[in-house]
C-alpha positions as CSV (number, residue, x, y, z in Angstrom):
1,M,-54.7,-244.2,73.8
2,T,-54.8,-242.6,76.7
3,N,-57.8,-242.1,78.5
4,R,-58.2,-238.4,77.2
5,L,-57.9,-239.2,73.4
6,M,-60.5,-241.7,74.0
7,T,-62.8,-239.3,75.8
8,S,-62.4,-237.4,72.8
9,L,-63.1,-239.5,70.1
10,V,-66.3,-240.7,71.7
11,V,-67.6,-237.1,72.3
12,L,-66.4,-236.8,68.1
13,V,-68.5,-239.8,67.3
14,L,-71.4,-238.4,69.1
15,S,-71.5,-235.1,68.1
16,T,-71.0,-236.2,64.6
17,G,-74.1,-238.6,64.9
18,A,-76.5,-236.0,66.7
19,A,-75.5,-233.9,63.9
20,M,-76.1,-236.2,61.4
21,A,-79.4,-236.9,63.0
22,D,-80.5,-233.2,63.0
23,G,-79.8,-233.0,59.8
24,K,-81.9,-236.0,58.8
25,I,-85.3,-234.9,56.5
26,N,-87.3,-237.7,56.1
27,I,-89.6,-237.3,52.7
28,I,-92.8,-239.3,52.0
29,T,-93.2,-239.5,48.2
30,S,-95.0,-240.8,45.8
31,F,-92.1,-239.7,43.2
32,P,-90.0,-242.2,41.1
33,D,-86.1,-242.3,41.9
34,S,-85.6,-240.8,38.7
35,M,-87.1,-237.8,40.0
36,T,-86.1,-237.7,43.7
37,G,-82.4,-238.4,43.1
38,P,-81.7,-235.8,41.2
39,I,-83.1,-233.5,43.3
40,E,-81.6,-235.0,46.3
41,A,-78.1,-235.1,45.3
42,A,-78.5,-231.4,44.3
43,F,-80.3,-230.3,47.9
44,E,-77.8,-232.0,49.6
45,A,-74.9,-230.7,47.6
46,A,-75.9,-227.6,48.8
47,N,-76.8,-228.0,51.6
48,P,-74.4,-230.2,53.0
49,Q,-75.7,-230.0,56.6
50,Y,-78.6,-232.0,55.5
51,D,-79.4,-235.6,54.6
52,L,-82.7,-236.5,52.9
53,E,-84.2,-239.8,53.5
54,V,-86.8,-240.9,51.2
55,L,-89.8,-243.5,51.2
56,N,-91.4,-243.8,48.2
57,K,-94.7,-244.9,48.8
58,K,-98.4,-244.3,46.6
59,T,-99.8,-241.0,47.0
60,S,-103.1,-243.0,48.8
61,A,-100.8,-245.4,51.0
62,G,-98.4,-242.1,52.1
63,V,-101.5,-240.1,53.2
64,K,-102.7,-243.2,55.2
65,F,-99.0,-243.5,56.4
66,I,-99.3,-239.8,57.9
67,Q,-102.6,-240.5,59.1
68,E,-101.8,-243.8,60.9
69,T,-98.1,-242.6,62.2
70,S,-99.4,-238.8,63.5
71,D,-99.5,-239.7,67.4
72,N,-95.7,-240.5,67.2
73,N,-94.7,-238.8,63.3
74,T,-91.7,-239.2,62.2
75,S,-92.1,-237.5,58.4
76,D,-91.1,-234.2,58.3
77,I,-92.3,-233.5,54.4
78,F,-95.3,-234.8,51.9
79,W,-94.6,-234.9,48.2
80,A,-96.5,-235.7,46.1
81,S,-98.3,-234.4,42.7
82,A,-102.5,-234.8,43.5
83,P,-103.8,-231.2,45.4
84,D,-106.4,-233.3,46.4
85,A,-104.2,-235.7,48.9
86,F,-102.8,-232.7,50.6
87,E,-106.8,-231.4,51.2
88,V,-107.4,-234.6,52.6
89,L,-104.0,-234.4,55.2
90,K,-104.9,-230.6,55.6
91,N,-108.5,-231.2,56.8
92,D,-107.3,-233.9,59.0
93,D,-105.2,-230.8,60.9
94,L,-101.8,-233.4,59.9
95,L,-100.0,-230.1,57.8
96,A,-98.2,-227.6,59.7
97,D,-98.6,-224.2,58.6
98,V,-95.2,-222.6,57.7
99,T,-93.3,-219.9,56.3
100,I,-91.6,-220.2,52.4
101,K,-89.7,-217.8,51.5
102,S,-89.5,-217.8,47.2
103,E,-88.7,-214.8,44.6
104,G,-90.2,-215.1,40.5
105,I,-92.8,-217.2,41.6
106,P,-96.6,-216.7,40.5
107,D,-99.6,-216.7,42.3
108,M,-101.4,-218.8,39.4
109,I,-100.6,-221.4,37.7
110,G,-103.2,-221.3,34.5
111,A,-106.2,-220.8,36.5
112,Y,-105.5,-222.3,39.7
113,P,-103.6,-220.8,42.7
114,L,-100.3,-222.1,43.3
115,N,-100.5,-222.5,47.0
116,D,-102.7,-223.3,49.7
117,P,-104.3,-219.8,50.9
118,D,-103.9,-221.2,54.5
119,G,-100.4,-222.2,54.0
120,K,-100.5,-225.3,54.6
121,Y,-98.7,-226.7,51.0
122,Y,-97.1,-225.5,48.3
123,G,-96.7,-226.1,44.3
124,F,-93.2,-226.4,43.2
125,A,-94.4,-227.8,39.6
126,G,-97.1,-228.1,37.2
127,A,-98.9,-231.3,36.4
128,G,-101.6,-232.0,33.3
129,Y,-102.5,-234.7,32.5
130,G,-103.6,-236.3,28.7
131,I,-102.5,-239.2,26.5
132,M,-99.1,-240.9,25.6
133,W,-98.9,-242.9,22.3
134,N,-96.3,-245.1,21.1
135,E,-95.3,-244.0,17.4
136,R,-94.1,-247.2,16.6
137,Y,-96.9,-249.2,17.6
138,L,-99.4,-246.9,15.9
139,K,-97.8,-247.4,12.8
140,A,-98.0,-251.0,13.2
141,N,-101.2,-250.8,13.7
142,G,-102.8,-248.6,11.3
143,L,-104.2,-246.1,13.8
144,D,-103.7,-242.3,14.3
145,P,-102.6,-240.3,17.6
146,A,-106.0,-239.8,20.0
147,A,-106.0,-236.0,20.6
148,E,-109.1,-235.7,22.6
149,W,-110.6,-238.4,25.4
150,D,-113.8,-239.3,23.3
151,D,-111.1,-240.6,20.8
152,L,-109.9,-243.0,23.0
153,A,-113.7,-244.2,22.6
154,K,-113.7,-244.8,18.9
155,P,-113.7,-248.6,18.0
156,E,-110.2,-248.6,16.3
157,Y,-108.4,-248.3,19.4
158,H,-110.3,-251.8,21.3
159,G,-107.6,-253.1,23.1
160,H,-105.1,-250.6,22.6
161,V,-105.1,-248.5,25.7
162,G,-103.5,-248.4,29.1
163,M,-104.1,-246.9,32.5
164,S,-103.7,-247.1,36.0
165,A,-106.9,-247.5,38.8
166,P,-107.2,-244.1,40.4
167,S,-107.2,-246.4,43.7
168,R,-103.6,-246.6,43.1
169,S,-102.5,-243.3,41.9
170,G,-103.6,-239.9,43.0
171,T,-102.3,-238.5,39.6
172,T,-104.5,-241.1,38.2
173,H,-107.5,-240.2,40.3
174,L,-106.8,-236.4,39.7
175,T,-107.7,-237.6,35.9
176,V,-110.6,-239.7,36.5
177,E,-112.2,-236.3,39.0
178,T,-110.5,-234.1,36.1
179,L,-113.2,-235.7,33.4
180,L,-116.1,-235.8,36.0
181,Q,-115.8,-232.0,36.3
182,G,-115.2,-231.6,33.2
183,D,-117.9,-232.8,31.2
184,G,-120.3,-233.3,33.9
185,W,-120.6,-236.8,36.9
186,D,-123.1,-238.6,34.4
187,Q,-121.9,-238.0,31.4
188,G,-117.8,-238.4,32.7
189,W,-118.8,-241.7,34.0
190,A,-120.4,-242.9,31.2
191,K,-117.4,-241.6,29.2
192,W,-114.4,-243.8,31.3
193,K,-116.3,-247.0,30.8
194,R,-116.3,-246.5,27.1
195,I,-112.9,-245.4,27.0
196,A,-112.5,-248.8,29.5
197,G,-114.1,-251.1,27.4
198,N,-111.1,-250.1,25.5
199,F,-108.5,-250.8,27.7
200,S,-106.1,-253.8,26.9
201,T,-105.1,-253.5,31.0
202,V,-105.2,-251.4,33.7
203,T,-101.7,-251.3,35.3
204,E,-101.0,-251.9,39.3
205,R,-99.0,-248.5,39.3
206,S,-99.1,-245.3,37.4
207,F,-95.6,-245.6,36.1
208,G,-96.9,-249.0,34.5
209,V,-98.8,-247.0,32.0
210,P,-95.7,-245.1,30.7
211,D,-93.7,-248.1,30.7
212,G,-96.1,-250.1,29.0
213,V,-96.3,-247.2,26.1
214,N,-92.5,-247.0,25.7
215,T,-91.6,-251.1,25.5
216,G,-95.1,-251.1,23.0
217,N,-97.0,-253.5,25.3
218,F,-100.2,-251.2,24.4
219,G,-100.1,-248.4,22.1
220,L,-101.9,-245.6,24.2
221,G,-101.8,-244.5,27.7
222,I,-103.3,-242.3,30.2
223,V,-100.9,-240.2,31.7
224,I,-99.7,-237.2,33.7
225,D,-97.6,-235.3,31.5
226,F,-94.0,-235.4,32.9
227,F,-94.3,-239.5,31.9
228,G,-94.7,-238.4,28.1
229,F,-91.9,-235.5,28.1
230,S,-89.4,-237.6,30.1
231,S,-90.1,-240.9,28.0
232,K,-89.8,-238.5,24.7
233,A,-86.6,-237.0,26.3
234,S,-85.1,-240.3,27.0
235,G,-85.5,-241.2,23.2
236,F,-88.4,-243.4,23.4
237,P,-90.7,-243.2,20.0
238,V,-93.3,-242.0,21.9
239,D,-95.3,-238.5,21.8
240,F,-98.0,-236.5,24.5
241,H,-101.0,-234.5,24.1
242,Y,-103.1,-232.7,26.2
243,P,-106.9,-233.0,25.5
244,T,-109.1,-229.9,25.5
245,I,-110.8,-231.1,28.8
246,T,-108.1,-231.3,31.0
247,A,-106.4,-229.3,33.9
248,L,-103.3,-227.8,34.8
249,V,-102.6,-228.0,38.4
250,P,-99.7,-227.5,40.9
251,A,-97.7,-230.5,42.0
252,N,-97.1,-229.8,46.1
253,V,-94.9,-230.2,49.3
254,A,-95.8,-229.5,52.6
255,V,-94.2,-230.1,55.8
256,V,-96.1,-232.7,58.0
257,S,-97.6,-231.8,61.4
258,N,-95.0,-232.2,64.6
259,A,-92.4,-232.5,62.0
260,P,-88.8,-233.6,63.8
261,N,-87.1,-231.0,61.4
262,V,-89.1,-228.3,60.6
263,A,-85.9,-226.3,59.9
264,G,-84.7,-228.9,57.4
265,A,-88.0,-229.1,55.6
266,V,-88.3,-225.6,55.1
267,A,-85.0,-225.5,53.8
268,F,-85.7,-228.0,50.9
269,I,-88.8,-226.8,50.1
270,E,-87.6,-223.5,49.5
271,Y,-84.7,-225.3,47.5
272,L,-87.0,-226.7,45.2
273,L,-88.4,-222.9,44.6
274,T,-84.9,-221.5,43.6
275,P,-83.7,-221.2,40.2
276,E,-81.4,-223.9,40.8
277,G,-83.9,-226.0,41.8
278,Q,-86.4,-225.1,39.3
279,E,-83.5,-226.0,36.9
280,I,-83.5,-229.8,37.7
281,L,-87.2,-230.2,36.7
282,L,-85.9,-230.0,32.9
283,N,-83.5,-233.1,33.7
284,P,-84.7,-235.1,31.2
285,A,-85.6,-237.9,33.1
286,I,-87.9,-235.5,35.1
287,M,-89.3,-233.1,32.6
288,R,-91.5,-231.3,34.8
289,L,-93.0,-228.1,34.6
290,P,-91.7,-225.4,36.4
291,I,-93.5,-222.3,38.1
292,N,-90.8,-220.2,37.6
293,P,-91.5,-218.1,34.3
294,A,-88.0,-217.4,33.7
295,T,-87.1,-221.1,33.6
296,Y,-88.5,-221.6,30.5
297,A,-85.9,-220.0,29.3
298,N,-83.8,-223.1,29.2
299,A,-86.4,-225.5,28.6
300,P,-86.1,-227.6,25.1
301,E,-87.6,-227.2,21.9
302,G,-91.0,-227.7,22.0
303,F,-91.5,-227.9,25.5
304,P,-94.8,-227.2,26.6
305,N,-94.7,-222.8,28.5
306,P,-97.8,-222.9,30.8
307,F,-97.1,-219.1,31.2
308,E,-97.3,-218.5,27.5
309,D,-99.6,-221.1,26.2
310,S,-102.8,-220.1,28.2
311,T,-105.2,-223.0,26.2
312,I,-103.4,-225.5,28.5
313,G,-106.3,-226.4,31.5
314,A,-108.1,-223.6,30.5
315,T,-111.0,-225.4,30.4
316,V,-111.4,-226.8,33.6
317,K,-111.0,-225.1,36.8
318,F,-110.7,-227.9,38.8
319,D,-112.4,-228.0,42.7
320,V,-109.9,-229.8,44.9
321,A,-112.2,-229.5,47.8
322,K,-114.9,-231.3,45.6
323,S,-112.5,-234.1,44.6
324,G,-111.0,-234.3,47.7
325,A,-114.8,-234.9,49.3
326,R,-115.4,-237.9,47.2
327,Y,-111.9,-239.0,47.1
328,N,-112.0,-242.5,48.4
329,L,-116.1,-242.9,47.0
330,V,-114.6,-241.9,43.3
331,N,-112.1,-244.4,43.3
332,S,-114.4,-246.9,44.8
333,M,-116.4,-246.8,42.1
334,F,-114.0,-246.7,39.2
335,D,-112.9,-250.0,40.3
336,V,-116.1,-252.0,40.9
337,M,-117.5,-250.7,37.6
338,I,-114.3,-250.9,35.8
339,T,-111.4,-252.9,37.6
340,Y,-112.5,-255.5,38.9
341,R,-115.0,-256.1,36.0
342,L,-112.9,-254.8,33.4
343,D,-113.1,-258.6,31.1
344,D,-117.0,-258.0,31.2
345,L,-116.9,-254.0,30.4
346,R,-114.2,-254.9,27.3
347,E,-116.3,-258.1,26.1
348,T,-119.9,-255.7,25.8
349,V,-117.8,-252.6,24.5
350,G,-116.5,-254.7,22.0
351,A,-119.6,-256.4,20.9
352,I,-121.6,-253.1,20.5
353,H,-118.8,-251.7,18.8
354,K,-119.0,-254.9,16.0
355,A,-122.4,-254.2,16.1
356,E,-122.6,-250.4,14.7
357,A,-119.8,-251.3,12.4
358,M,-122.8,-253.7,11.4
359,H,-125.5,-251.6,11.0
360,A,-122.9,-248.2,10.3
361,D,-125.3,-247.8,7.2
362,S,-128.0,-250.4,7.2
363,G,-130.8,-248.3,8.2
364,N,-132.4,-250.9,10.3
365,E,-134.0,-249.0,13.3
366,A,-134.8,-251.6,15.4
367,A,-131.3,-252.8,15.9
368,K,-130.2,-249.5,16.2
369,A,-132.5,-249.1,18.7
370,K,-130.9,-252.3,20.8
371,I,-127.7,-250.7,20.7
372,A,-128.6,-247.3,22.1
373,E,-130.4,-249.3,24.7
374,A,-127.1,-251.1,25.3
375,W,-124.7,-248.4,25.4
376,A,-127.8,-246.6,27.9
377,L,-126.8,-249.7,30.2
378,V,-123.1,-249.3,30.3
379,D,-123.8,-245.8,30.6
380,A,-126.0,-246.0,33.8
381,N,-124.6,-244.6,36.8
382,P,-125.2,-246.1,40.1
383,I,-125.5,-242.9,41.9
384,D,-126.1,-239.6,41.2
385,E,-123.9,-236.5,41.9
386,A,-125.3,-235.3,44.5
387,K,-125.2,-238.3,46.6
388,S,-121.4,-238.5,45.7
389,L,-121.3,-235.0,47.6
390,D,-123.3,-236.4,50.4
391,A,-120.4,-236.0,53.2
392,D,-122.1,-239.1,55.4
393,F,-122.6,-240.8,52.5
394,A,-119.2,-240.1,51.1
395,A,-117.4,-241.2,55.1
396,I,-118.6,-245.0,54.4
397,F,-115.8,-245.2,51.8
398,T,-112.9,-245.4,54.1
399,K,-110.2,-247.8,52.6
400,K,-109.0,-248.2,49.4
401,R,-108.8,-251.9,48.1
402,K,-105.5,-253.6,46.4
403,K,-107.9,-256.3,45.0
404,V,-111.1,-257.4,44.7
405,T,-110.8,-259.9,47.1
406,D,-109.5,-257.0,50.1
407,E,-112.0,-256.6,52.9
408,V,-113.6,-253.3,53.4
409,G,-115.9,-252.1,56.4
410,E,-119.4,-253.6,56.2
411,R,-121.3,-250.3,55.0
412,Q,-118.6,-249.8,52.3
413,A,-119.1,-253.9,51.4
414,E,-123.1,-253.8,51.1
415,V,-122.7,-250.6,49.3
416,E,-119.9,-251.9,46.6
417,A,-121.9,-254.8,46.6
418,R,-125.0,-253.2,45.1
419,W,-123.3,-251.4,43.0
420,D,-121.4,-254.2,41.8
421,A,-124.8,-256.3,40.6
422,M,-125.6,-253.6,39.1
423,V,-122.9,-253.6,36.9
424,V,-122.6,-257.0,36.2
425,E,-126.3,-257.2,35.2
426,N,-126.1,-254.8,33.0
427,Y,-123.4,-255.3,31.0
428,A,-124.4,-258.7,30.7
429,K,-128.1,-257.4,28.9
430,A,-125.9,-254.8,27.4
431,K,-123.7,-257.8,25.2
432,D,-127.0,-259.9,24.8
433,L,-129.0,-256.9,23.4
434,A,-125.3,-255.5,21.3
435,E,-125.2,-259.7,20.1
436,E,-129.2,-259.6,19.0
437,A,-128.6,-256.1,17.3
438,A,-125.7,-257.9,15.4
439,G,-127.9,-261.0,14.3
440,M,-130.7,-258.4,12.9
């Protein structure tokens, strides 16, 4: 081989490698491979000059990754469902201000703006939250589908419900916050604890909930809508329903500040908003709500259309700023009161249900008073809503815990210890009162 030919080959290899490096788009996302895979394949086929590198992380872990690597950022795109996670990154000045071109995309989905007014992140799909169930499981256990959140707190669903923790799932956090905003802080938390008293499990990932319903490990799950739609489209004996108190918000995508490949990131987002990109959302493995109304002409029969059905998410106008301001605090409260004390809560709620059944027609007012006192202890909140919106107090909660033994900051640990002592005492007293009532 001549020196000239060798030199030409080296130049070709180096130039090809440089082109591939220039075309690489690094994406941080909470979405599963079943969703990102078809979109990645379609985008790369339409844009062969680009190569997507997808790193899957839970929403909160993705936010933390971008925060911790901001001094030497290697990420181009953050892609997730939870708008409040984008607000956290926006407030940290970690999202780039870019102009995205699109056609046929409205300004709103339901009552919610599709895009950040400051141009920091963009909606690419709709997302609602509700209840998924396994029809065979319910039939075998003599249960009806649950239509409203209140239904999941009924005694017949004890031990039949699954959910992930909001500290482990951004979409679950939105579901929790939606009820807190829709029902009010105190009533919302009381409802979550009564529902959680019927939990079979708290899964480690949001994906674990539809998997549990699909396989019949439990009968009903609290999920983001596309989990129910995609499972049904894939042939599982399941269905999904939006409760009245739910939010309809955009799932989002953003360019990260100081992205290595801004042009590629913009090209990817613009592709998501094209008719071709929106059409992929109707893939049976994805089944997300497109934000281009024209795409629904190709949707399967029975698929919800929020641009025609104005009832979806109409009850709650989700306040993303409020949610973002207390994001870690709400996650911490859920874990302390529910995730880490699930056995205690489930036993207590089960005891109260038993006492209520025994005295449904008894006319024993003393027993009913004990039952009411037991519920009041379960419902009690360690802080009021004003405290949750105190910026200095919310700032204490700087770290999420994957398990109860994880170490957190001293102030966060101190507050959580007080909360834990309160709920342990309250659940124990409530259980004793319920058992006393049952024996009367």
